[in-house]
N, CA, C and O atoms as CSV, one atom per row, in Angstrom:
chain,resi,resn,atom,element,x,y,z
A,1,UNK,N,N,-77.122,15.080,-32.277
A,1,UNK,CA,C,-78.038,15.820,-31.288
A,1,UNK,C,C,-77.624,15.156,-30.011
A,1,UNK,O,O,-77.728,15.991,-29.112
A,2,UNK,N,N,-77.208,14.029,-29.558
A,2,UNK,CA,C,-76.864,13.536,-28.375
A,2,UNK,C,C,-75.465,14.170,-28.059
A,2,UNK,O,O,-75.131,14.150,-26.874
A,3,UNK,N,N,-74.573,14.750,-28.999
A,3,UNK,CA,C,-73.451,15.310,-28.439
A,3,UNK,C,C,-73.826,16.485,-28.151
A,3,UNK,O,O,-73.407,16.877,-27.062
A,4,UNK,N,N,-74.673,17.434,-28.912
A,4,UNK,CA,C,-74.975,18.616,-28.522
A,4,UNK,C,C,-75.694,18.744,-27.217
A,4,UNK,O,O,-75.481,19.742,-26.528
A,5,UNK,N,N,-76.542,17.801,-26.814
A,5,UNK,CA,C,-77.232,17.611,-25.634
A,5,UNK,C,C,-76.094,17.295,-24.384
A,5,UNK,O,O,-76.089,17.929,-23.329
A,6,UNK,N,N,-75.294,16.377,-24.656
A,6,UNK,CA,C,-74.304,16.295,-23.700
A,6,UNK,C,C,-73.439,17.343,-23.352
A,6,UNK,O,O,-73.093,17.526,-22.185
A,7,UNK,N,N,-73.011,18.150,-24.430
A,7,UNK,CA,C,-72.319,19.022,-24.027
A,7,UNK,C,C,-72.898,20.213,-23.068
A,7,UNK,O,O,-72.397,20.607,-22.015
A,8,UNK,N,N,-74.348,20.785,-23.854
A,8,UNK,CA,C,-74.743,21.530,-23.065
A,8,UNK,C,C,-74.933,21.240,-21.564
A,8,UNK,O,O,-74.776,22.067,-20.666
A,9,UNK,N,N,-75.344,19.764,-21.395
A,9,UNK,CA,C,-75.484,19.427,-19.927
A,9,UNK,C,C,-74.270,19.660,-19.118
A,9,UNK,O,O,-74.371,19.870,-17.909
A,10,UNK,N,N,-72.981,19.632,-19.795
A,10,UNK,CA,C,-71.802,19.630,-19.031
A,10,UNK,C,C,-71.483,21.131,-19.080
A,10,UNK,O,O,-70.564,21.474,-18.335
A,11,UNK,N,N,-72.067,22.094,-19.817
A,11,UNK,CA,C,-71.714,23.443,-19.774
A,11,UNK,C,C,-70.398,23.628,-20.638
A,11,UNK,O,O,-69.837,24.723,-20.610
A,12,UNK,N,N,-69.991,22.802,-21.251
A,12,UNK,CA,C,-68.646,23.081,-22.156
A,12,UNK,C,C,-69.296,22.900,-23.352
A,12,UNK,O,O,-70.517,22.792,-23.463
A,13,UNK,N,N,-68.343,22.860,-24.422
A,13,UNK,CA,C,-68.389,23.054,-25.821
A,13,UNK,C,C,-67.572,22.393,-26.587
A,13,UNK,O,O,-67.228,22.919,-27.645
A,14,UNK,N,N,-67.058,21.038,-26.214
A,14,UNK,CA,C,-66.379,20.083,-27.135
A,14,UNK,C,C,-66.979,19.479,-28.029
A,14,UNK,O,O,-67.054,18.265,-27.842
A,15,UNK,N,N,-67.615,20.012,-29.285
A,15,UNK,CA,C,-68.612,19.614,-29.933
A,15,UNK,C,C,-67.789,19.338,-31.298
A,15,UNK,O,O,-67.018,20.218,-31.680
A,16,UNK,N,N,-67.942,18.006,-32.133
A,16,UNK,CA,C,-67.628,17.887,-33.188
A,16,UNK,C,C,-67.679,18.987,-34.159
A,16,UNK,O,O,-68.593,19.805,-34.066
A,17,UNK,N,N,-66.863,19.083,-35.006
A,17,UNK,CA,C,-66.850,20.262,-36.204
A,17,UNK,C,C,-68.065,20.392,-37.055
A,17,UNK,O,O,-68.514,21.468,-37.451
A,18,UNK,N,N,-68.618,19.088,-37.336
A,18,UNK,CA,C,-69.799,18.862,-38.502
A,18,UNK,C,C,-71.029,19.332,-37.437
A,18,UNK,O,O,-72.095,19.622,-37.981
A,19,UNK,N,N,-70.978,19.410,-36.266
A,19,UNK,CA,C,-71.962,19.557,-35.350
A,19,UNK,C,C,-72.387,20.940,-34.905
A,19,UNK,O,O,-73.369,21.135,-34.188
A,20,UNK,N,N,-71.451,22.055,-35.453
A,20,UNK,CA,C,-71.398,23.227,-34.987
A,20,UNK,C,C,-72.954,24.142,-35.131
A,20,UNK,O,O,-73.317,24.993,-34.320
A,21,UNK,N,N,-73.582,23.795,-36.139
A,21,UNK,CA,C,-74.806,24.443,-36.306
A,21,UNK,C,C,-75.846,23.814,-35.457
A,21,UNK,O,O,-76.675,24.445,-34.802
A,22,UNK,N,N,-75.733,22.428,-35.520
A,22,UNK,CA,C,-76.726,21.961,-34.580
A,22,UNK,C,C,-76.540,22.177,-33.205
A,22,UNK,O,O,-77.514,22.140,-32.452
A,23,UNK,N,N,-75.151,22.447,-32.690
A,23,UNK,CA,C,-74.944,22.624,-31.226
A,23,UNK,C,C,-75.653,24.232,-30.960
A,23,UNK,O,O,-76.301,24.520,-29.954
A,24,UNK,N,N,-75.378,25.121,-32.041
A,24,UNK,CA,C,-75.961,26.567,-31.927
A,24,UNK,C,C,-77.382,26.317,-31.691
A,24,UNK,O,O,-77.836,26.925,-30.722
A,25,UNK,N,N,-78.199,25.569,-32.338
A,25,UNK,CA,C,-79.591,25.302,-32.412
A,25,UNK,C,C,-80.019,24.828,-30.843
A,25,UNK,O,O,-80.908,25.320,-30.147
A,26,UNK,N,N,-79.034,23.632,-30.487
A,26,UNK,CA,C,-79.184,22.859,-29.276
A,26,UNK,C,C,-79.335,24.023,-28.193
A,26,UNK,O,O,-80.251,24.033,-27.372
A,27,UNK,N,N,-78.467,24.879,-28.264
A,27,UNK,CA,C,-78.368,25.678,-27.168
A,27,UNK,C,C,-79.142,27.407,-27.243
A,27,UNK,O,O,-79.003,28.368,-26.486
A,28,UNK,N,N,-79.755,27.275,-28.179
A,28,UNK,CA,C,-80.561,28.234,-28.642
A,28,UNK,C,C,-79.539,29.653,-28.795
A,28,UNK,O,O,-79.938,30.798,-28.585
A,29,UNK,N,N,-78.303,29.322,-29.162
A,29,UNK,CA,C,-77.473,30.641,-29.575
A,29,UNK,C,C,-77.805,31.568,-30.820
A,29,UNK,O,O,-78.372,31.171,-31.837
A,30,UNK,N,N,-77.469,32.557,-30.643
A,30,UNK,CA,C,-77.822,33.558,-31.912
A,30,UNK,C,C,-76.611,33.298,-32.764
A,30,UNK,O,O,-75.597,33.055,-32.110
A,31,UNK,N,N,-76.454,33.290,-34.336
A,31,UNK,CA,C,-75.617,32.763,-35.370
A,31,UNK,C,C,-75.538,34.502,-35.651
A,31,UNK,O,O,-76.479,35.191,-36.046
A,32,UNK,N,N,-74.005,35.029,-35.293
A,32,UNK,CA,C,-73.504,36.475,-35.467
A,32,UNK,C,C,-72.768,36.325,-36.851
A,32,UNK,O,O,-72.816,35.267,-37.478
A,33,UNK,N,N,-72.146,37.333,-37.258
A,33,UNK,CA,C,-71.364,37.524,-38.173
A,33,UNK,C,C,-69.904,38.238,-37.762
A,33,UNK,O,O,-69.733,39.223,-37.044
A,34,UNK,N,N,-68.939,37.440,-38.434
A,34,UNK,CA,C,-67.585,38.001,-37.949
A,34,UNK,C,C,-66.461,38.126,-39.103
A,34,UNK,O,O,-66.385,37.324,-40.033
A,35,UNK,N,N,-65.705,39.096,-38.951
A,35,UNK,CA,C,-64.644,39.144,-39.760
A,35,UNK,C,C,-63.268,39.559,-38.992
A,35,UNK,O,O,-63.129,40.380,-38.084
A,36,UNK,N,N,-62.371,38.806,-39.582
A,36,UNK,CA,C,-60.956,38.923,-39.243
A,36,UNK,C,C,-60.343,40.471,-39.480
A,36,UNK,O,O,-60.175,41.023,-40.567
A,37,UNK,N,N,-60.033,41.055,-38.026
A,37,UNK,CA,C,-59.502,42.337,-38.291
A,37,UNK,C,C,-58.117,42.329,-38.256
A,37,UNK,O,O,-57.470,43.065,-39.000
A,38,UNK,N,N,-57.620,41.605,-37.503
A,38,UNK,CA,C,-55.931,41.487,-37.119
A,38,UNK,C,C,-55.551,40.113,-36.500
A,38,UNK,O,O,-56.457,39.286,-36.399
A,39,UNK,N,N,-54.419,39.816,-36.115
A,39,UNK,CA,C,-54.207,38.634,-35.511
A,39,UNK,C,C,-54.814,38.283,-34.257
A,39,UNK,O,O,-54.644,39.112,-33.363
A,40,UNK,N,N,-55.319,37.507,-34.042
A,40,UNK,CA,C,-56.213,37.042,-32.901
A,40,UNK,C,C,-57.186,38.262,-32.727
A,40,UNK,O,O,-57.370,38.626,-31.565
A,41,UNK,N,N,-57.800,38.906,-33.678
A,41,UNK,CA,C,-58.968,39.758,-33.195
A,41,UNK,C,C,-59.933,39.863,-34.462
A,41,UNK,O,O,-59.613,40.105,-35.626
A,42,UNK,N,N,-61.129,39.632,-33.957
A,42,UNK,CA,C,-62.407,39.462,-34.800
A,42,UNK,C,C,-63.241,40.557,-34.495
A,42,UNK,O,O,-63.385,41.036,-33.370
A,43,UNK,N,N,-63.858,40.987,-35.668
A,43,UNK,CA,C,-65.163,42.062,-35.439
A,43,UNK,C,C,-66.301,41.351,-35.641
A,43,UNK,O,O,-66.376,40.677,-36.669
A,44,UNK,N,N,-67.432,41.368,-34.674
A,44,UNK,CA,C,-68.290,40.303,-34.500
A,44,UNK,C,C,-69.648,41.476,-34.479
A,44,UNK,O,O,-69.701,42.388,-33.653
A,45,UNK,N,N,-70.652,41.252,-35.505
A,45,UNK,CA,C,-71.621,42.272,-35.678
A,45,UNK,C,C,-72.998,41.627,-35.043
A,45,UNK,O,O,-73.277,40.454,-35.294
A,46,UNK,N,N,-73.770,42.366,-34.287
A,46,UNK,CA,C,-75.050,42.094,-33.892
A,46,UNK,C,C,-76.026,43.229,-33.865
A,46,UNK,O,O,-75.884,44.208,-33.132
A,47,UNK,N,N,-77.107,43.042,-34.766
A,47,UNK,CA,C,-77.832,44.344,-34.610
A,47,UNK,C,C,-77.557,45.576,-34.753
A,47,UNK,O,O,-78.141,46.476,-34.150
A,48,UNK,N,N,-76.466,45.764,-35.722
A,48,UNK,CA,C,-76.036,47.126,-35.896
A,48,UNK,C,C,-74.756,47.394,-34.875
A,48,UNK,O,O,-74.042,48.397,-34.904
A,49,UNK,N,N,-74.643,46.413,-34.079
A,49,UNK,CA,C,-73.494,46.773,-32.949
A,49,UNK,C,C,-72.263,46.188,-33.461
A,49,UNK,O,O,-72.411,45.297,-34.298
A,50,UNK,N,N,-71.025,46.524,-33.111
A,50,UNK,CA,C,-70.106,45.676,-33.187
A,50,UNK,C,C,-69.322,45.731,-32.004
A,50,UNK,O,O,-69.295,46.585,-31.118
A,51,UNK,N,N,-68.510,44.372,-32.182
A,51,UNK,CA,C,-67.862,44.010,-30.812
A,51,UNK,C,C,-66.584,43.543,-31.417
A,51,UNK,O,O,-66.654,42.934,-32.484
A,52,UNK,N,N,-65.308,43.777,-30.809
A,52,UNK,CA,C,-64.166,43.233,-30.768
A,52,UNK,C,C,-63.580,42.134,-30.033
A,52,UNK,O,O,-63.163,42.255,-28.881
A,53,UNK,N,N,-63.547,41.032,-30.720
A,53,UNK,CA,C,-63.552,39.824,-30.026
A,53,UNK,C,C,-61.891,39.220,-30.127
A,53,UNK,O,O,-61.498,38.721,-31.182
A,54,UNK,N,N,-61.025,39.324,-28.965
A,54,UNK,CA,C,-59.788,39.118,-28.814
A,54,UNK,C,C,-59.496,37.559,-28.465
A,54,UNK,O,O,-59.749,37.128,-27.340
A,55,UNK,N,N,-58.950,36.735,-29.489
A,55,UNK,CA,C,-58.568,35.438,-29.200
A,55,UNK,C,C,-57.524,35.066,-28.989
A,55,UNK,O,O,-56.666,35.919,-29.219
A,56,UNK,N,N,-57.057,33.859,-28.532
A,56,UNK,CA,C,-55.899,33.239,-28.268
A,56,UNK,C,C,-55.456,32.027,-29.171
A,56,UNK,O,O,-56.100,30.980,-29.239
A,57,UNK,N,N,-54.156,32.306,-29.937
A,57,UNK,CA,C,-53.863,31.294,-30.966
A,57,UNK,C,C,-54.797,30.889,-32.037
A,57,UNK,O,O,-54.932,29.699,-32.323
A,58,UNK,N,N,-55.491,31.889,-32.680
A,58,UNK,CA,C,-56.367,31.491,-33.487
A,58,UNK,C,C,-55.943,31.904,-35.082
A,58,UNK,O,O,-55.436,32.991,-35.359
A,59,UNK,N,N,-56.160,31.131,-35.811
A,59,UNK,CA,C,-55.525,31.167,-37.304
A,59,UNK,C,C,-56.783,31.053,-38.449
A,59,UNK,O,O,-56.582,30.751,-39.625
A,60,UNK,N,N,-57.942,31.315,-37.946
A,60,UNK,CA,C,-59.071,31.400,-38.784
A,60,UNK,C,C,-59.252,32.672,-39.346
A,60,UNK,O,O,-59.505,33.660,-38.656
A,61,UNK,N,N,-59.109,32.699,-40.805
A,61,UNK,CA,C,-59.410,34.129,-41.732
A,61,UNK,C,C,-60.672,34.110,-42.083
A,61,UNK,O,O,-61.057,33.404,-43.015
A,62,UNK,N,N,-61.487,34.891,-41.376
A,62,UNK,CA,C,-62.963,34.730,-41.515
A,62,UNK,C,C,-63.261,35.881,-42.097
A,62,UNK,O,O,-62.630,36.840,-41.655
A,63,UNK,N,N,-64.207,36.152,-43.160
A,63,UNK,CA,C,-64.492,37.211,-43.808
A,63,UNK,C,C,-66.048,37.215,-44.019
A,63,UNK,O,O,-66.521,36.509,-44.910
A,64,UNK,N,N,-66.914,38.044,-43.169
A,64,UNK,CA,C,-68.076,37.973,-43.140
A,64,UNK,C,C,-68.770,36.488,-42.929
A,64,UNK,O,O,-69.688,36.068,-43.633
A,65,UNK,N,N,-68.200,35.811,-41.895
A,65,UNK,CA,C,-68.472,34.322,-41.821
A,65,UNK,C,C,-69.469,34.149,-40.509
A,65,UNK,O,O,-69.270,34.845,-39.513
A,66,UNK,N,N,-70.476,33.253,-40.553
A,66,UNK,CA,C,-71.378,32.871,-39.268
A,66,UNK,C,C,-70.551,32.467,-38.414
A,66,UNK,O,O,-69.608,31.725,-38.688
A,67,UNK,N,N,-70.857,32.985,-37.089
A,67,UNK,CA,C,-70.150,32.548,-35.963
A,67,UNK,C,C,-71.112,32.476,-34.609
A,67,UNK,O,O,-72.121,33.180,-34.619
A,68,UNK,N,N,-70.882,31.781,-33.627
A,68,UNK,CA,C,-71.464,31.305,-32.473
A,68,UNK,C,C,-70.325,31.768,-31.311
A,68,UNK,O,O,-69.199,31.271,-31.273
A,69,UNK,N,N,-70.757,32.704,-30.459
A,69,UNK,CA,C,-70.023,32.721,-29.148
A,69,UNK,C,C,-70.598,32.144,-28.367
A,69,UNK,O,O,-71.739,32.542,-28.133
A,70,UNK,N,N,-70.063,30.924,-27.594
A,70,UNK,CA,C,-70.470,30.279,-26.246
A,70,UNK,C,C,-69.395,29.946,-25.423
A,70,UNK,O,O,-68.331,29.609,-25.943
A,71,UNK,N,N,-69.515,29.991,-24.270
A,71,UNK,CA,C,-68.520,29.593,-23.309
A,71,UNK,C,C,-67.221,29.818,-23.513
A,71,UNK,O,O,-66.384,28.918,-23.447
A,72,UNK,N,N,-66.887,31.297,-23.834
A,72,UNK,CA,C,-65.706,31.728,-23.780
A,72,UNK,C,C,-65.023,31.110,-25.007
A,72,UNK,O,O,-63.824,30.836,-24.936
A,73,UNK,N,N,-65.757,30.861,-26.191
A,73,UNK,CA,C,-65.106,30.223,-27.308
A,73,UNK,C,C,-65.789,30.766,-28.550
A,73,UNK,O,O,-67.013,30.688,-28.658
A,74,UNK,N,N,-65.104,31.262,-29.399
A,74,UNK,CA,C,-66.017,31.664,-30.975
A,74,UNK,C,C,-65.670,30.111,-32.008
A,74,UNK,O,O,-64.640,29.506,-32.308
A,75,UNK,N,N,-67.067,29.936,-32.288
A,75,UNK,CA,C,-67.126,28.997,-33.150
A,75,UNK,C,C,-67.417,29.447,-34.627
A,75,UNK,O,O,-68.392,30.150,-34.890
A,76,UNK,N,N,-66.548,29.021,-35.561
A,76,UNK,CA,C,-66.612,29.473,-36.919
A,76,UNK,C,C,-67.430,28.404,-37.690
A,76,UNK,O,O,-66.946,27.302,-37.946
A,77,UNK,N,N,-68.708,28.771,-38.058
A,77,UNK,CA,C,-69.427,27.402,-38.800
A,77,UNK,C,C,-68.917,26.999,-40.004
A,77,UNK,O,O,-68.819,25.804,-40.283
A,78,UNK,N,N,-68.459,28.194,-41.016
A,78,UNK,CA,C,-68.160,27.835,-42.546
A,78,UNK,C,C,-66.759,26.886,-42.322
A,78,UNK,O,O,-66.431,26.001,-43.111
A,79,UNK,N,N,-66.139,27.177,-41.321
A,79,UNK,CA,C,-64.538,26.730,-41.250
A,79,UNK,C,C,-64.586,25.622,-40.537
A,79,UNK,O,O,-63.577,24.921,-40.620
A,80,UNK,N,N,-65.562,25.189,-39.768
A,80,UNK,CA,C,-65.635,23.934,-38.803
A,80,UNK,C,C,-64.422,24.036,-37.994
A,80,UNK,O,O,-63.621,23.101,-37.961
A,81,UNK,N,N,-64.201,25.349,-37.199
A,81,UNK,CA,C,-63.129,25.690,-36.440
A,81,UNK,C,C,-63.619,26.358,-35.090
A,81,UNK,O,O,-64.742,26.847,-34.972
A,82,UNK,N,N,-62.706,26.332,-34.121
A,82,UNK,CA,C,-63.174,27.141,-32.860
A,82,UNK,C,C,-61.871,27.842,-32.373
A,82,UNK,O,O,-60.741,27.522,-32.743
A,83,UNK,N,N,-62.114,28.651,-31.660
A,83,UNK,CA,C,-61.171,29.530,-30.732
A,83,UNK,C,C,-61.331,29.958,-29.541
A,83,UNK,O,O,-62.396,30.532,-29.312
A,84,UNK,N,N,-60.325,29.810,-28.420
A,84,UNK,CA,C,-60.829,30.323,-27.235
A,84,UNK,C,C,-60.549,31.940,-26.919
A,84,UNK,O,O,-59.449,32.449,-27.131
A,85,UNK,N,N,-61.494,32.552,-26.475
A,85,UNK,CA,C,-61.796,34.013,-26.497
A,85,UNK,C,C,-61.121,34.516,-25.415
A,85,UNK,O,O,-61.495,34.128,-24.308
A,86,UNK,N,N,-60.159,35.337,-25.489
A,86,UNK,CA,C,-59.566,36.205,-24.474
A,86,UNK,C,C,-60.318,37.301,-23.593
A,86,UNK,O,O,-60.494,37.332,-22.375
A,87,UNK,N,N,-60.742,38.270,-24.685
A,87,UNK,CA,C,-61.458,39.462,-24.261
A,87,UNK,C,C,-62.734,39.863,-25.446
A,87,UNK,O,O,-62.653,39.512,-26.623
A,88,UNK,N,N,-63.734,40.546,-24.957
A,88,UNK,CA,C,-64.589,40.984,-25.680
A,88,UNK,C,C,-64.783,42.676,-25.457
A,88,UNK,O,O,-64.766,43.200,-24.343
A,89,UNK,N,N,-64.960,43.374,-26.661
A,89,UNK,CA,C,-65.031,44.738,-26.099
A,89,UNK,C,C,-66.254,45.284,-27.068
A,89,UNK,O,O,-66.495,44.746,-28.148
A,90,UNK,N,N,-66.877,46.228,-26.645
A,90,UNK,CA,C,-67.895,46.936,-27.694
A,90,UNK,C,C,-67.248,48.184,-28.456
A,90,UNK,O,O,-66.798,49.107,-27.776
A,91,UNK,N,N,-67.196,48.230,-29.743
A,91,UNK,CA,C,-66.506,49.187,-30.276
A,91,UNK,C,C,-67.206,50.515,-30.505
A,91,UNK,O,O,-66.593,51.457,-31.009
C-alpha cells in the first residue's frame, strides 16, 4: 500500500508486479478487459465500446485479460507485466 501511495503521489507508475491490483484500487482506476490483436496492438473493452491501444516493445499475449490504463502505461494484471502506450484510438 505504501508503494501504491508513493507512486500516486509522484504521478508515476513504477509499482512492483504483485501490487498491480492494489495500485489500481489505490488510484481508483477501472479494471478493463484487453485482448491482443497484433504485435503491439491490443483491443480494450469498456462498457460496450472498444479501443485500440498501440504499445511499444510489448510482448504480452493477452486474451480477455484484466488491465488498467494509467499514466501512458497498460498494466496486465494476470501477467504481472506492463507496457508503454503509444496511442489509443476508439474503434
